[in-house]
N, C-alpha and C positions, 0 to 999 in steps of 0.2 A: 441123468443127474441122480445122485443118492437122495434118499428121502429128506424132507424138511421136517424139523421137529417144531411143533407149535405148542407153546406153553400157555394153557388157559383155554377153556371151552366156553367162553362167553360169546357174545354176538360177533365180536371181531375175529376171534380165533376160529369159530365154526364157519364164518363166511370165508375166511382165508382158506380153510381146508377145501371148501367147495370150489373156490376160484382156482386153486392150484390143481385140483383134480381135473377141472375143465381144460386146463392147458397141458395136461399130461405129466404133471410133476407129483411123484408119490409123497405122501406126508402122513404123519400121525399127530394126534392131539393128546396132550397130557393135562389132566385136570386135577387140582388139589383136593376138591371135595370128593368124599366117598360115593356120593350119589348126586346126580344133577337133577334138581327139582325146579319146578316152575315158580320161582319166588320173585318178589318185587311188586311193582305197581305199573302204571301205564307209561308208555313212551310214544313218540311220534316217529314214523319213518317218512321223512320228507321225500319229495320227488326224485332228488338226485340219488338217494340211497335205494328207493323203490326201483329206479331204473336198473341198478346193478342186480338187485334180487330178481327182477323180471328176466334179466339176461341169463340167470341161473335156472330159469323155469319155475320160479316160485311166486309169480305174480298172483295167480288164482288162489293159492292157499294162503298167501299173505292177506289178501282182501277178505277172504271168507273167515279169517281168524280174528279180524278186527273190524274197524269202522272206516270206510273211505270218507275222510274228512271233506266236507263240502265248503266250509267257510271258516274264516277266522274273524272273531268279533271282539271289540275292545269296549269296555264299560268303565265308568267311574265307580266309586264305592257306594254311590246312591242308586246304582242300577241303570244309569242313563247311558244310552248307546253313544259312543264316540266315533267309531269307525268300524266298518265291516268290509271284507273282501273275500272273493271266492278262493278256494284252495284246491290243489291237486287237479284232477281232471276237470272239475268245474271251472277252474281258472284257465283252462286251455292247455295244460300240460299233457304230454302223452303218457305220463305215469301218475299214479295216484299218490296222495298223501294218506297214510294209514295210521290211525290211532289204535294201539294194540297193547295188551298186557305184555310187559317185558318177558315174563316167564313163558308166555305162549309163543313169542317170537323165538326165544332161545330153543324151545322144544321143537318147533317146526324145522329150525336149522339143524338141530341134533338128529332128527329123524332123517333128514335129507343126507347128512353126512354118513350115517350108518347104512342107509340104503345104497348109496353110491360107492362108498369107499370100503364098506364091509363092517361087520359088527365089532371088530377089534380095532377100528380106526380111532376110537376115542377111549383112552385109558384113564379111569378115575382113581382117586386115592394116591395121586402122585404129586406131592408138593415139591416144586423145583426150588432148590436152595441156591443155585448158581450155575454158571457156565464156564467152560474152559475151551480152549481152541488149540489145534495142532495143525500139522501140514495137511491141508485139504479137508479138514473136518471141524465141526463144532460139537461139543459134548455137553449135555444137560445132566446135572446131578440132582438126585431126589432124596427126600428125607428118609425114605425107607431103605436107602443104600443102593437102590437101582440107579443105573445111568444109561444113557442112550447117546449114540453118535449119529450125526447126519451131515448133510451138506450145509445146513444152516440151522440156527435156533432163532425162532421169532417169539419175542416176549409179548404175549397177549394176556398177561397176568394182572391187568387192571390197576386200580389206583394204589394198591399196596404192593406193586411189583418189586419182587426181590432182585430181579435182574436189573431193573433200573437202579436200584439201590447199590448193586455191585459196581456199576459204572459211575454213580454219583453218590458216594457214601456220605458226603458232607452237604447234601442239598438243603437240608433243613426242613422244618415243618411246613405244611400247606399254608397258603395265605388265606386268611379269613376275611370275608367281605363285610362282616358285621351283621349278617342276616342268617337266620336258620330257616329251614323249610320243614313243614309237616306234611306228610303225604298219606293218602288213603284211597280205597276204592269202595264205592257204595252202590248197592242196587237201588235204582231210583227211576221214577217215571221220565219219559223223554221230555226234553226241554228244547226250546227254540226249534231248529230244524231237525234235531235228532242226530245231526252230524256236524255240530258247531264246536269249534275250539274257542273257549272264552278266556280272555285275560281281563282282569278287573282290579280296580283300586290302584294303589301305589305303595311302595315300600315304607314310606314314612308312617302310614297308618294301617298297613296290611295290604297285601296283594294276593290275588288268587289266580290260578290257572285251572280250568275245569273243562273236561271233555269226555264223551262216552268212548269206551273201548270195546264193547261187545253188546250185541243185541241178544235179549233173552226171550225164551219161548212165550212168556206171559205178557209180552209187549213192553216190558220195562227194559232198562239197560244197565250194564255195569259202567259206572261213571268214575273216572279218575279225577282226583282233585289234589292240588298242591297249594298250601298256605305259606306265605312268606311274611315274616315280621323281623324288625330289628331286634337283636338279642345280644346282650353284653357278653354272654358266655357261649361256648360251644364245646362239644365233645369230639372225640376222634371220629374220623370218617368211617362209617359203617352203613352200607346201603340198607341193611336189615335191622337197624337198631329200633326198638320199640319206642314210641313217643307217647305223650299225653296231651289230650285236647285241652286240658286245663292250662297248658303253657301258651296256647295260641288263640283259644276261642274268644277271649275278651275283645280282640281286635275285629272280630267278625260277628259279634253277637247281634248286631242290628242290621245285618245284610239280608233283609227280607224283601226280595224283589218280586214283581208280579210274574216273572218268568222262572224264578227259582228261589226257594227258601234255603239259603246257603248254610246257616248254622244247623238246621234240621238235617240236611244232607250230610254234613260233617259228623254229627252225632250218630248217624245210622251206619257209619263205617265199622266193619268187623275188626279191623286192625289199623292202627295209626303208626307210621314210621317217622323218625326225625333224622334229618341230615343237615350238616352245616354247609352253607354256601361258600365253598372253598375251591381254590385251584392252585396251580403251581406255575411259577414263571416258565416260559418256554425254554426248552433246552437248546444248547448250541449245536448238538448233534445227537442222533439216535443210533447210528451204525458204528460198530466196532468189529471190523473184519467180517466174520460170518455170523454175527449176532446183531439184531436190530430190534427196535421197539415198535409196537403197533397199538392203536386205540388209546384207551385210558392210560396205559403204561407209558405211552409217548407224549400225550397231550391232555392230561386231566384238565377239565374246564368247568367253570361255574355252570351248573345245569340250567341254563336259560337258552331259549331259542330252539329247543327240541332238536339238538344237533350232535350230542355226544355219540350215540350209537351210529348215526349217519356218517360221521367222519371216520369211524372205525371201518365201516363197510367200504367207504371210498379208499381207505388205506389198503384194504385187502385186495381190491381190484387192481390198484396201482402196483402192488407187490407182485401179484401173479403175472401181470403184463411185463414187468421188468425181468422176472426170472425165466419167462418162457423162452426156450430155445437157446439159452446162453450157457457157457461153461465157466465164465468168470463170476462166481457167486458174490464175492465181496464187491465187485464193481456194480453188479445188478442191485445189491442192497443199498449202495451209495446213491445209485440213480433213483431208487425208490424214495430215499430220504430227500433228495433234491426236489423231487416232485411234490412231496407231501408236507415237509416241514414248514415251508413258508406259508401255504394257505391255512394250515391248522394253527400256526402261530397267530395269524390274523384273526381267526375265529376266537381263540382264547382271549385275546386282548379286546376284541369287539364285545364279547359276552360280558366283560367287566364294565365297559363304558356305555355302549349303545346297542343292546339287543333289540329285537323287534318291539318289545313292550316298552321301549323308551317313549312311545306314543303316550303311554299312561303318565309318565313323568312330565312330559310337556304340558298336558292338560292339567295335571295337579298343580304345577307351578303357576300356570297362567290364570287359573280360577281361584287360587288360594284355597284349594280343597273345599270348594263350595259347589252346589248344583248350578248348572248353567241353563239358560233359556234356549239358546240355539248354539250348537257346536260350531257352526260357521262363524259365529261372532268371536269364538275363542281361538280357533286355529283353522286355516284353510284345508280343505280336503286334499289338495295337491301336496301340502306339506306332510300330512299324515301318510299318504301313499309313498312319498319319497323316503320316509323313515323305514318302512317295511321293505321297499325295493332295495335300499342300500344294504340291508342285512342279507337279503337273498343273494345279492352279488358277492358279498364277502364270503358267505357260506357255500357258494357254488351251486345254487339251485334257481338262479334267475333263468327265465325261459330261453334267453339268447344263448347262455352258456350251455344249457342242456341240448339245444338244437344243433350245436356245433359238433 
């Protein structure tokens, strides 16, 4: 097979390069940025995605670069524990759940691609403007006048994908949920287990997601936090847009728990980023001959449930498996779409309605946003467990599915 052209050197594009290389398919990655830098904040690699990275020989470097999450814990805005459950290996999975800086994950994937495919396998400064197709080839056109032909073009160019726009020029603006999020990373003392992913509060009065992403030499940790509040306005999607604590801090000013001083942690962040909680309706198709979409270009979702990067990694594995050993590239890309479009559509819609932190909504509504005496009197533990288990099934990382 001729080489596959991958547009975008994010997590999805780089993972795809590694999986294609593993099955013997040549490829090159074209990145619009002049330099790939470790930007962003924290993300979670859930067990289904960690399984695929482990299959690529990256398990040890993944775990050593982040925190192997040991538990998920849910609290109300008064700091009262609602529910906790083990995560990753501690929950009996064969693969870890890893909390890691997004930039660190991208850079370890980039190093692996360049080590295995060669130093010229990732070309920077190439913004793809669109694609064309002919008899037996697909061609990517770039802003600098350069073009490249290959067996296929895979659009891994993220939430602002120009290739997606080429096929869906009238799609319209992203759908706004009514909530914005502010994100930051803070050097902070260990809290709870030192490997706990915390979700607290609820959207009506402010919700937080907090978890460590790196151990530091002085015993402290680099802690990732996300604050969500209802917001009447929102700006265009930009993962790296600077935000202001003044816009969100009032909702969290009294979150002084015995296990974490939330406002103090937020104020200690070096940088704060703002992003609207938006997604787009699932597409009817991704594949057009020798061109298809992957990751955020295919299924941008509201960033809840720690599942955006994970679904891109699963996309990459499915595509490599479909292309391996075949000569009919359009048929293989159509097969990839058939495998991945339905489950990712389900995740996009579930993230709107019932992500795993729907536990917090249930307790908020049943208590009237007041402290409780005993959580058992508010909601049975079995019902709490069922909420998180349903999301694991939808997202594809329940233990039964991964064991199959």
